[in-house]
C-alpha positions as CSV (number, residue, x, y, z in Angstrom):
1,M,176.5,120.6,199.9
2,L,175.2,124.0,200.9
3,Q,178.7,125.2,201.9
4,H,180.1,124.0,198.6
5,L,177.5,125.8,196.6
6,K,178.0,129.0,198.6
7,T,181.6,129.0,197.6
8,L,180.7,129.4,193.9
9,S,180.7,132.8,192.2
10,P,177.5,134.3,190.9
11,E,178.5,133.4,187.4
12,D,179.3,129.8,188.4
13,L,175.9,129.5,190.1
14,R,174.2,130.9,187.0
15,L,176.0,128.3,184.8
16,R,175.1,125.5,187.3
17,F,171.4,126.4,187.7
18,G,170.7,128.3,184.5
19,A,169.6,131.4,186.5
20,F,170.7,133.8,189.1
21,M,170.5,132.2,192.5
22,T,170.2,134.0,195.9
23,V,171.5,132.4,199.1
24,T,167.9,131.7,200.1
25,A,167.2,129.9,196.8
26,I,170.3,127.8,197.2
27,E,169.3,126.9,200.7
28,Q,165.8,125.9,199.5
29,Y,167.3,123.8,196.6
30,V,169.5,121.8,199.0
31,Q,166.7,121.3,201.5
32,H,164.4,120.0,198.8
33,I,166.7,117.4,197.3
34,D,164.8,114.1,197.4
35,F,167.6,111.7,198.5
36,S,165.1,108.7,198.3
37,H,164.6,109.4,194.6
38,D,167.4,111.6,193.2
39,I,171.1,110.7,193.1
40,V,173.9,113.0,194.4
41,F,177.5,112.3,193.7
42,G,180.4,114.1,195.5
43,I,184.1,114.5,195.2
44,F,185.9,115.2,198.4
45,G,189.3,116.8,198.9
46,R,192.0,115.5,201.3
47,D,190.5,117.4,204.1
48,M,187.1,115.7,203.3
49,E,185.5,119.0,202.2
50,L,183.2,118.7,199.2
51,I,185.0,120.1,196.2
52,G,182.6,118.9,193.5
53,M,179.1,117.6,193.2
54,A,176.5,116.4,190.8
55,H,172.8,116.1,191.3
56,L,170.9,113.8,189.1
57,A,167.2,114.5,189.3
58,L,164.9,112.0,187.7
59,D,161.2,112.5,186.9
60,R,158.9,110.0,188.6
61,D,158.3,108.0,185.4
62,H,162.0,107.9,184.5
63,H,161.5,109.5,181.1
64,Y,163.6,112.5,181.8
65,A,166.7,113.4,183.9
66,E,168.4,116.6,184.8
67,L,172.1,116.7,185.8
68,G,173.6,119.7,187.5
69,L,177.2,119.7,188.5
70,S,179.8,122.0,190.0
71,V,183.5,122.0,190.9
72,E,185.2,124.6,193.0
73,P,187.4,126.9,190.9
74,A,190.6,125.9,192.8
75,H,190.0,122.2,191.8
76,R,189.2,122.6,188.2
77,G,191.3,121.2,185.4
78,H,191.8,117.8,187.0
79,G,189.0,115.9,185.3
80,Y,186.6,116.1,188.2
81,G,183.8,117.7,186.1
82,L,184.1,115.0,183.5
83,A,184.1,112.3,186.2
84,L,180.9,113.7,187.7
85,L,179.3,114.0,184.2
86,S,180.2,110.4,183.4
87,R,178.9,109.1,186.7
88,G,175.7,111.0,186.3
89,K,175.2,109.7,182.8
90,L,175.8,106.1,184.1
91,G,173.3,106.7,186.9
92,A,170.7,107.9,184.4
93,I,171.2,105.0,182.1
94,T,171.0,102.4,184.9
95,R,167.6,103.8,186.0
96,G,166.2,103.8,182.5
């Protein structure tokens, strides 16, 4: 996930996170994903490299959810972003 996020341009990272992100901030973000609570979806290329990802972060009471997603520029225009958005929405709905 870290490698995928590091391939994104500063503008893509700004759009993904809503703010400018340093490499250190990206590393901390990845290290602090709570896999026992949050949901992460990935799309992998033929070489099994992560080309798109979505992170669904749920608050502890399941009243709110935040979905962040990204697709590498070379793989855009194939519906991967929509697939990640749809899957994230379904994940939020199934968890209330």
